[in-house]
C-alpha positions, 0 to 999 in steps of 0.5 A: 209427744204436743207438741196446738192449732195445727195437727202436729203439736207436740209432745204428741201426737202429741195428742198433749201433748195427744197430751195436749188434750189436757188444755182442752179443759177450759182455761181459767175454768177451775172451780172456785170451791170454798175449799180453795179459798180456805187454802189461802186463809190462815191455818194452825198448820202451815205445813199442812196448808203448804202441802194441800195448796201445792196439790191444788196447783198440781191439780189445776195444771193437770186439768189444763187451768194454767192461767189460774195456776199462775195466779195461785203460784204467785199466792203460794210464793207470797205466803210460803216462799218459793221452791224449785218445784214451784218455779218449774210449775210456773215455767210449765204454765208460762209455756202452756200459755204461750209465754215462751221466752219467760218459760225458757229463761225459768227452765234454764235457771233450773237445769241444776238441782232436783228439777233438772230433768223436768226443766230439760224436758220443758225446755225441749218443749219450748224449743220445739214450739219455737221451731228449733228442732235441734235444740229441742232434740238436745234438751229432750235427750238430756231429760231422758238421760237424767230420767231414763225410765220416764215414759213421757220424756221418751215419748216426747223425744220420739214425737219431736223426731217424727216431726223433724223427719227423723223416723228411724231415730224416733223408733227406739224412744217410742218403743221404750216408752211403750214398754215402760208404761204399757197402760198409758194412752200417751205413747199409743198414738205416737207409736201408731204415728211412727208405724204409719210414717214407716208405711206399716198401716196394718201395724199402726191399726193394730197398735191403736186397736190394741190400745183401745184408742177411740175412733176419733183419736185414730182418725186424728193420728191418720190425719197427722200422719198424712200431714207429716208425710205431705210436709216431707214430700214438699221438703224433699223438693227443697233442701229443708227437712221438716221441723217441729212447729210451734203447734206440734210442740204445743200438742206434745206438751199438752197445751191447747185444743187440737184434737184432744186426743192428739194433745194428750199423747197416748202411750202404748204398750209393748203388746201393741207395739209388737202388733200381736193379735 
């Protein structure tokens, strides 16, 4: 909860997601340290090399270097073979770099097994980025059913619903995420966005202040709320309900650089949610 060029981007407020912000860290800018080269060189401990190399790929993706991670994923596969996690990380990288059809197919191949929850989550983000709100909701809901205490999945589900105009049904997953992970800056923005869209600006401000969101991030949330409200007003004159756009989905997913805060998806805490002083 973006989920990236235009403000809603998903999984956030997606601030991606707000999480989206992760992508703001230069693509392909991953440092080419000597230690990186040593990871692909022969070693006496293939098992240790395998673990360290996978950690490197994880770190690249955490820093938003998805293109670089794709190259290293292929190198890892050539040396150590494929694993379900490797395939899922490849799908994540394909999604983050806009290769949605390839990402969708790969996620679908992982819907059974130990990567099922992450695959459903990734598939939900792909569908949201593609503007398929119903499919996105179904997939994200499935991810939360498989991992009911995963705050990130709940936050993305809530944000997707906000983008689709489902303010009332967005409340529970966002509040649950906030209570499950009260120190994660991800849901803070999404929950504040929900409060704004219900017309409770005072609560939204309390949530953001309690969560210590930077002023720039608070401004991003307010702008996004205005955009979504405007879309809903426009939609009310037609019979079309607003849906999560590709950019909003991307935000949530943590993909490009919309306001960094919006892509990274802030998570909130239970205290902030209750807007206590």
